Backbone as numpy.savetxt, mean C-alpha at the origin, in Angstrom:
# Nx Ny Nz CAx CAy CAz Cx Cy Cz
-9.28 4.59 22.90 -9.72 5.22 21.65 -9.42 4.33 20.45
-8.24 3.70 20.43 -7.87 2.83 19.31 -8.05 1.38 19.74
-8.91 0.67 19.00 -9.23 -0.71 19.34 -8.75 -1.70 18.28
-8.19 -1.20 17.17 -7.66 -2.06 16.11 -6.73 -1.25 15.23
-5.84 -1.93 14.53 -4.92 -1.29 13.59 -5.04 -2.00 12.25
-5.15 -1.22 11.18 -5.26 -1.77 9.83 -4.15 -1.18 8.97
-3.32 -2.04 8.45 -2.18 -1.64 7.63 -2.50 -1.71 6.14
-2.00 -0.74 5.40 -1.84 -0.90 3.96 -0.75 -1.96 3.75
-0.50 -2.34 2.50 0.51 -3.37 2.25 1.66 -2.86 1.39
1.39 -2.64 0.09 2.45 -2.25 -0.84 3.03 -0.89 -0.49
4.35 -0.85 -0.36 5.02 0.40 -0.06 5.04 0.76 1.41
4.35 -0.03 2.23 4.30 0.23 3.68 4.94 -0.92 4.46
4.50 -2.14 4.17 5.08 -3.30 4.82 6.29 -3.81 4.03
6.14 -3.84 2.72 7.23 -4.22 1.82 7.38 -3.14 0.75
8.61 -2.86 0.36 8.84 -1.83 -0.65 8.63 -2.41 -2.04
7.39 -2.73 -2.34 7.06 -3.24 -3.67 6.87 -2.13 -4.69
6.73 -0.89 -4.24 6.43 0.21 -5.16 7.61 0.57 -6.05
8.82 0.62 -5.49 9.97 0.99 -6.32 10.27 -0.08 -7.38
10.25 -1.38 -7.05 10.39 -2.37 -8.12 9.31 -2.25 -9.19
8.09 -1.94 -8.78 7.02 -1.77 -9.75 7.31 -0.59 -10.67
7.73 0.54 -10.09 8.06 1.70 -10.90 9.22 1.41 -11.85
10.30 0.86 -11.32 11.49 0.62 -12.15 11.17 -0.32 -13.30
10.45 -1.39 -13.03 10.14 -2.36 -14.09 9.25 -1.75 -15.16
8.25 -0.96 -14.75 7.42 -0.29 -15.75 8.21 0.77 -16.51
9.04 1.53 -15.81 9.83 2.57 -16.48 10.73 1.96 -17.56
11.27 0.77 -17.29 12.11 0.11 -18.29 11.30 -0.33 -19.50
10.06 -0.77 -19.27 9.19 -1.13 -20.40 8.88 0.11 -21.24
8.57 1.23 -20.59 8.31 2.47 -21.32 9.51 2.85 -22.18
10.70 2.71 -21.62 11.91 3.07 -22.35 12.09 2.22 -23.61
11.66 0.97 -23.55 11.76 0.09 -24.72 10.96 0.64 -25.90
9.94 1.43 -25.59 9.07 1.95 -26.64 9.20 3.47 -26.77
10.42 3.94 -26.43 10.83 5.33 -26.68 9.94 6.36 -25.99
9.53 6.07 -24.78 8.78 7.05 -23.99 9.16 6.90 -22.53
8.56 7.72 -21.68 9.00 7.79 -20.29 7.83 7.69 -19.33
8.04 6.94 -18.26 7.16 6.95 -17.10 7.93 7.61 -15.97
7.46 8.74 -15.48 8.18 9.46 -14.43 7.75 8.98 -13.05
8.56 9.30 -12.05 8.18 8.97 -10.67 6.89 9.67 -10.27
6.69 10.89 -10.77 5.44 11.60 -10.48 4.24 10.87 -11.06
4.37 10.39 -12.32 3.29 9.63 -12.94 2.92 8.43 -12.08
3.94 7.69 -11.67 3.71 6.46 -10.92 3.15 6.75 -9.52
3.69 7.78 -8.88 3.27 8.09 -7.50 1.78 8.39 -7.42
1.24 9.04 -8.42 -0.18 9.41 -8.40 -1.10 8.20 -8.47
-0.58 7.07 -8.97 -1.41 5.87 -9.10 -1.28 4.94 -7.89
-0.33 5.23 -6.99 -0.07 4.33 -5.86 -1.27 4.29 -4.92
-1.60 3.09 -4.48 -2.74 2.91 -3.59 -4.04 2.64 -4.31
-4.03 2.76 -5.63 -5.22 2.50 -6.43 -4.89 1.43 -7.46
-5.93 0.92 -8.11 -5.71 0.02 -9.24 -5.70 0.87 -10.50
-4.59 0.86 -11.21 -4.47 1.72 -12.38 -3.59 1.03 -13.40
-4.01 1.01 -14.65 -3.28 0.33 -15.70 -2.20 1.24 -16.28
-0.94 0.97 -15.96 0.15 1.73 -16.56 0.19 1.53 -18.07
-0.33 0.39 -18.53 -0.38 0.14 -19.98 -1.19 1.22 -20.69
-2.22 1.74 -20.04 -3.02 2.80 -20.66 -2.17 4.05 -20.91
-1.29 4.37 -19.95 -0.37 5.49 -20.14 0.61 5.17 -21.25
1.13 3.95 -21.25 2.09 3.54 -22.28 1.49 3.66 -23.68
0.25 3.25 -23.83 -0.40 3.33 -25.14 -0.53 4.77 -25.63
-0.66 5.70 -24.69 -0.76 7.11 -25.07 0.59 7.69 -25.49
1.67 7.15 -24.92 2.98 7.78 -25.09 3.93 7.03 -26.01
3.68 5.77 -26.28 4.62 4.95 -27.04 4.88 5.54 -28.43
6.14 5.53 -28.82 6.54 6.03 -30.14 6.92 4.90 -31.09
6.71 3.68 -30.62 6.92 2.50 -31.44 5.71 1.60 -31.30
5.44 0.75 -32.29 4.29 -0.17 -32.18 4.43 -1.08 -30.96
3.31 -1.28 -30.29 3.30 -2.10 -29.07 2.83 -3.51 -29.37
3.40 -4.50 -28.68 2.87 -5.87 -28.78 1.59 -5.99 -27.96
0.96 -7.15 -27.96 -0.25 -7.34 -27.15 0.01 -7.06 -25.66
-1.05 -6.71 -24.94 -0.93 -6.37 -23.52 -0.27 -7.49 -22.71
-0.63 -8.74 -22.99 -0.08 -9.86 -22.23 1.44 -9.93 -22.37
1.94 -9.63 -23.55 3.39 -9.65 -23.75 4.06 -8.52 -22.98
3.45 -7.36 -22.96 3.99 -6.24 -22.19 4.03 -6.58 -20.71
2.95 -7.16 -20.21 2.91 -7.54 -18.79 3.97 -8.60 -18.47
4.21 -9.51 -19.41 5.21 -10.55 -19.17 6.62 -9.95 -19.10
6.91 -8.98 -19.96 8.21 -8.30 -19.92 8.38 -7.60 -18.57
7.34 -6.87 -18.16 7.39 -6.15 -16.90 7.52 -7.12 -15.72
6.76 -8.22 -15.74 6.77 -9.16 -14.62 8.14 -9.81 -14.43
8.80 -10.16 -15.53 10.11 -10.79 -15.41 11.09 -9.87 -14.68
11.10 -8.60 -15.07 12.01 -7.64 -14.41 11.55 -7.36 -12.99
10.24 -7.25 -12.78 9.69 -6.99 -11.45 10.09 -8.11 -10.48
9.97 -9.35 -10.93 10.32 -10.49 -10.08 11.81 -10.47 -9.71
12.66 -10.05 -10.65 14.09 -9.96 -10.36 14.34 -8.94 -9.24
13.67 -7.81 -9.32 13.86 -6.76 -8.32 13.26 -7.15 -6.97
12.14 -7.87 -6.98 11.50 -8.28 -5.73 12.35 -9.29 -4.95
13.23 -9.98 -5.64 14.03 -11.01 -4.98 14.90 -10.42 -3.86
15.23 -9.15 -3.98 16.09 -8.49 -2.97 15.30 -7.69 -1.93
13.99 -7.83 -1.94 13.13 -7.02 -1.09 13.22 -7.47 0.37
13.10 -6.50 1.29 13.09 -6.78 2.72 11.90 -6.06 3.37
11.49 -6.57 4.54 10.45 -5.88 5.30 10.96 -4.50 5.68
10.10 -3.50 5.55 10.53 -2.12 5.78 10.78 -1.85 7.26
11.66 -0.88 7.56 12.01 -0.59 8.95 10.80 -0.23 9.81
10.78 -0.77 11.01 9.74 -0.43 11.97 8.50 -1.30 11.92
8.32 -2.05 10.83 7.08 -2.84 10.68 6.97 -3.89 11.77
8.03 -4.65 11.98 7.98 -5.72 12.99 7.77 -5.13 14.39
8.44 -4.01 14.68 8.27 -3.37 15.99 6.83 -2.93 16.18
6.19 -2.41 15.14 4.79 -2.00 15.24 3.89 -3.20 15.45
4.14 -4.28 14.75 3.33 -5.48 14.93 3.51 -6.03 16.35
4.73 -5.91 16.88 4.96 -6.32 18.27 4.17 -5.42 19.23
4.17 -4.11 18.94 3.40 -3.16 19.78 1.91 -3.52 19.77
1.40 -3.81 18.57 -0.02 -4.19 18.44 -0.30 -5.43 19.27
0.61 -6.41 19.19 0.43 -7.64 19.95 0.44 -7.40 21.45
1.36 -6.54 21.92 1.42 -6.25 23.36 0.15 -5.57 23.86
-0.44 -4.75 22.99 -1.69 -4.07 23.37 -2.90 -5.01 23.24
-2.71 -6.16 22.61 -3.81 -7.08 22.42 -4.84 -6.60 21.41
-4.40 -5.78 20.43 -5.31 -5.23 19.43 -5.40 -6.14 18.21
-6.58 -6.31 17.65 -6.69 -7.04 16.39 -6.07 -6.21 15.26
-5.53 -6.90 14.26 -4.82 -6.21 13.19 -5.16 -6.85 11.85
-5.31 -6.02 10.83 -5.67 -6.49 9.49 -4.88 -5.71 8.45
-5.03 -6.15 7.20 -4.48 -5.44 6.04 -5.64 -5.02 5.16
-5.56 -3.80 4.63 -6.51 -3.31 3.63 -5.70 -2.83 2.43
-5.88 -3.48 1.29 -5.02 -3.20 0.13 -5.84 -3.17 -1.15
-5.41 -2.31 -2.08 -6.01 -2.29 -3.41 -5.47 -3.40 -4.30
-4.42 -4.08 -3.86 -3.84 -5.16 -4.64 -4.70 -6.42 -4.53
-4.54 -7.36 -5.48 -5.28 -8.63 -5.38 -4.85 -9.42 -4.15
-5.78 -10.16 -3.57 -5.46 -10.94 -2.38 -4.39 -11.98 -2.64
-4.34 -12.54 -3.86 -3.32 -13.54 -4.18 -1.92 -12.95 -4.05
-1.75 -11.71 -4.47 -0.46 -11.02 -4.39 -0.07 -10.78 -2.93
-1.01 -10.26 -2.15 -0.72 -9.93 -0.75 -0.43 -11.19 0.06
-1.28 -12.20 -0.07 -1.10 -13.40 0.74 0.17 -14.16 0.36
0.52 -14.16 -0.92 1.77 -14.82 -1.33 2.98 -14.18 -0.66
3.02 -12.85 -0.62 4.17 -12.17 -0.02 4.12 -12.28 1.51
2.95 -12.24 2.11 2.87 -12.44 3.55 3.42 -13.82 3.93
3.09 -14.82 3.14 3.60 -16.17 3.40 5.11 -16.22 3.21
5.61 -15.58 2.16 7.05 -15.61 1.87 7.87 -15.03 3.02
7.34 -13.96 3.62 8.07 -13.29 4.70 7.58 -13.71 6.09
6.78 -14.78 6.13 6.29 -15.36 7.39 5.55 -14.34 8.25
4.78 -13.49 7.57 4.00 -12.46 8.26 2.52 -12.82 8.38
2.07 -13.81 7.64 0.63 -14.11 7.61 0.03 -14.33 9.00
0.72 -15.03 9.93 0.11 -15.24 11.25 -0.10 -13.95 12.05
0.55 -12.89 11.62 0.42 -11.62 12.35 -0.92 -10.92 12.11
-1.62 -11.29 11.04 -2.82 -10.55 10.63 -4.05 -11.44 10.73
-5.08 -10.91 11.38 -6.33 -11.66 11.54 -7.15 -11.68 10.26
-6.94 -10.67 9.39 -7.76 -10.58 8.17 -7.01 -9.78 7.11
-7.25 -10.13 5.86 -6.73 -9.38 4.72 -7.90 -8.99 3.84
-8.13 -7.69 3.68 -9.22 -7.18 2.85 -8.63 -6.52 1.61
-8.81 -7.16 0.46 -8.26 -6.64 -0.79 -9.39 -6.25 -1.73
-9.02 -5.70 -2.87 -10.01 -5.20 -3.82 -10.24 -6.21 -4.94
-10.57 -7.43 -4.55 -10.95 -8.46 -5.50 -12.43 -8.33 -5.84
-12.81 -8.92 -6.94 -14.23 -8.94 -7.29 -14.80 -7.56 -7.51
-15.93 -7.28 -6.87 -16.63 -6.01 -7.08 -16.19 -4.92 -6.11
-15.28 -5.22 -5.19 -14.86 -4.21 -4.22 -13.98 -3.17 -4.91
-14.35 -1.89 -4.87 -13.56 -0.87 -5.57 -12.25 -0.57 -4.84
-11.23 -0.15 -5.59 -9.94 0.17 -4.97 -9.98 1.51 -4.26
-8.95 1.76 -3.46 -8.77 3.09 -2.87 -8.64 4.10 -4.02
-9.14 5.33 -3.86 -9.52 6.00 -2.62 -10.92 5.68 -2.08
-11.64 4.74 -2.71 -12.90 4.29 -2.10 -12.59 3.64 -0.75
-13.47 3.80 0.23 -13.19 3.31 1.58 -13.50 1.84 1.79
-13.98 1.14 0.78 -14.57 -0.19 0.96 -13.65 -1.21 1.60
-12.37 -1.24 1.20 -11.49 -2.26 1.77 -11.22 -1.98 3.25
-11.17 -0.72 3.64 -11.00 -0.39 5.06 -12.25 -0.73 5.87
-13.40 -0.44 5.31 -14.65 -0.79 6.00 -14.75 -2.30 6.16
-14.37 -3.04 5.12 -14.42 -4.50 5.19 -13.46 -5.02 6.25
-12.27 -4.43 6.34 -11.30 -4.86 7.35 -11.83 -4.61 8.76
-12.41 -3.43 8.98 -12.96 -3.13 10.31 -14.12 -4.05 10.65
-14.98 -4.33 9.66 -16.09 -5.25 9.90 -15.57 -6.63 10.30
-14.52 -7.09 9.60 -13.97 -8.41 9.89 -13.38 -8.46 11.30
-12.84 -7.33 11.77 -12.27 -7.27 13.12 -13.30 -6.94 14.18
-14.54 -6.67 13.75 -15.64 -6.31 14.66 -15.31 -5.05 15.46
-14.73 -4.07 14.76 -14.37 -2.79 15.38 -14.95 -1.66 14.52
-15.56 -0.68 15.16 -16.08 0.48 14.42 -14.92 1.27 13.82
-15.04 1.76 12.59 -13.94 2.49 11.97 -13.41 3.65 12.81
-14.28 4.32 13.53 -13.83 5.48 14.33 -12.94 5.07 15.50
-12.84 3.77 15.76 -11.97 3.27 16.82 -10.78 2.49 16.25
-10.52 2.67 14.95 -9.43 1.95 14.29 -8.42 2.92 13.70
-7.16 2.52 13.69 -6.08 3.33 13.13 -5.61 2.70 11.83
-5.63 3.47 10.74 -5.09 3.03 9.46 -3.65 3.50 9.35
-2.80 2.65 8.79 -1.39 2.99 8.57 -1.16 2.96 7.07
-0.85 4.11 6.49 -0.86 4.28 5.04 0.42 4.94 4.52
0.67 4.75 3.21 1.83 5.39 2.59 1.46 6.29 1.42
0.19 6.27 0.98 -0.18 6.99 -0.23 -1.35 7.94 0.00
-1.49 8.89 -0.92 -2.61 9.83 -0.83 -3.94 9.11 -1.06
-3.98 8.19 -2.01 -5.21 7.42 -2.24 -5.58 6.62 -0.99
-4.59 6.06 -0.32 -4.84 5.29 0.88 -5.33 6.14 2.03
-4.71 7.30 2.21 -5.15 8.22 3.27 -6.59 8.64 3.01
-6.91 8.96 1.76 -8.29 9.36 1.43 -9.27 8.25 1.73
-8.88 7.01 1.44 -9.77 5.87 1.70 -10.00 5.70 3.20
-8.93 5.78 3.99 -9.05 5.61 5.43 -9.93 6.69 6.05
-9.73 7.93 5.65 -10.52 9.02 6.22 -11.98 8.93 5.77
-12.19 8.50 4.52 -13.57 8.33 4.05 -14.28 7.22 4.82
-13.52 6.24 5.30 -14.09 5.17 6.11 -14.40 5.63 7.53
-13.88 6.80 7.92 -14.10 7.33 9.26 -13.04 6.93 10.26
-11.85 6.52 9.77 -10.78 6.04 10.64 -9.77 7.13 10.97
-9.02 6.89 12.03 -7.80 7.65 12.27 -6.75 7.15 11.28
-5.79 8.01 10.94 -4.81 7.60 9.94 -3.44 8.20 10.23
-2.41 7.35 10.16 -1.02 7.81 10.19 -0.42 7.54 8.82
0.22 8.54 8.24 0.84 8.42 6.93 2.34 8.22 7.08
2.86 7.22 6.38 4.28 6.89 6.43 4.76 6.78 4.98
5.12 7.90 4.35 5.46 7.86 2.92 6.72 7.07 2.64
6.77 6.52 1.41 7.99 5.87 0.94 8.69 6.79 -0.05
9.73 6.29 -0.69 10.54 7.14 -1.57 9.73 7.74 -2.71
8.69 7.04 -3.16 7.88 7.55 -4.26 6.73 8.44 -3.80
6.19 8.17 -2.61 5.00 8.93 -2.18 5.33 10.16 -1.36
6.60 10.40 -1.08 6.97 11.60 -0.31 6.58 12.88 -1.05
6.46 12.79 -2.35 6.12 13.97 -3.16 4.63 14.28 -3.13
3.82 13.41 -2.54 2.37 13.58 -2.54 1.89 14.34 -1.31
0.69 14.90 -1.43 0.08 15.61 -0.31 -0.61 14.59 0.61
-0.02 14.37 1.77 -0.57 13.42 2.74 -1.12 14.15 3.97
-1.40 15.43 3.81 -1.79 16.27 4.96 -3.15 15.89 5.55
-3.95 15.10 4.84 -5.23 14.68 5.39 -5.07 13.65 6.51
-3.89 13.05 6.61 -3.64 12.11 7.70 -3.58 12.85 9.03
-3.91 12.15 10.11 -3.87 12.76 11.44 -2.46 12.93 11.96
-1.57 12.01 11.56 -0.15 12.05 11.95 0.67 11.64 10.74
1.85 12.26 10.57 2.77 11.85 9.52 4.12 11.48 10.13
4.69 10.39 9.66 6.00 9.92 10.12 6.94 9.76 8.94
8.23 9.93 9.19 9.22 9.64 8.15 9.33 8.14 7.92
9.16 7.37 8.99 9.29 5.91 8.94 8.59 5.34 10.17
8.13 4.10 10.06 7.58 3.45 11.25 8.64 3.24 12.31
9.90 3.28 11.90 10.99 3.14 12.86 11.21 4.40 13.68
10.57 5.51 13.28 10.80 6.80 13.96 9.85 7.04 15.13
8.83 6.20 15.28 7.89 6.37 16.39 7.18 5.06 16.64
6.80 4.83 17.87 6.07 3.61 18.22 4.57 3.83 18.04
3.82 2.75 18.12 2.36 2.85 18.10 1.87 3.73 19.24
2.44 3.56 20.43 2.03 4.39 21.57 2.30 5.87 21.30
3.45 6.18 20.66 3.77 7.57 20.32 2.70 8.17 19.41
2.30 7.39 18.41 1.33 7.90 17.45 -0.04 8.08 18.10
-0.46 7.12 18.88 -1.76 7.25 19.56 -1.79 8.49 20.45
-0.66 8.79 21.09 -0.58 9.97 21.94 -0.71 11.26 21.15
-0.36 11.23 19.86 -0.43 12.43 19.01 -1.80 12.64 18.37
-2.67 11.66 18.43 -3.96 11.82 17.79 -4.78 12.89 18.48
-5.49 13.71 17.71 -6.31 14.77 18.31 -7.34 14.18 19.27
-7.53 14.85 20.38 -8.51 14.39 21.38 -9.85 15.09 21.18
């Protein structure tokens, strides 16, 4: 039934979401306003400008957008320096390899961001394809990046399993016609992920074989 596996990236393979939230929240605080975890969680899995929220809430004059992004990036990079691959990811990639299944990434992030981090953590050889939302490809919850990943793997979406951490990602996978397992992180646990076929606390809590066995027949 499952002939390929397609992973999300941010918040699933690497915990990039919490550094992103913390760095933006600190920028908001500089301008006497707040970005809550709920605010940030709703944007996860999609492309969304936090600066637009900041402009609505700031109680002090804001500098140009590029300066705001530079402040955020400096703090973000500091937090990313301590990042590790999330629990269970390597075991799942090993499971995929043992089954001989092709594997890809489908992400709303730019390909430059994803490939840089895959190279840093020596994960790039594990993935046959990376489908990101560069150019005209719309971000999740649109299904386009998942459809592109399945096309690249030469597998029909109905025979592919998406591994996701966000509501936008689950919606994208299901709209593509794929099976989906949701693995929330600290920020996305508050979201409704019930559209997924299976939900896990962590990839370390179940194997790929366990999840495939739970899929509706």
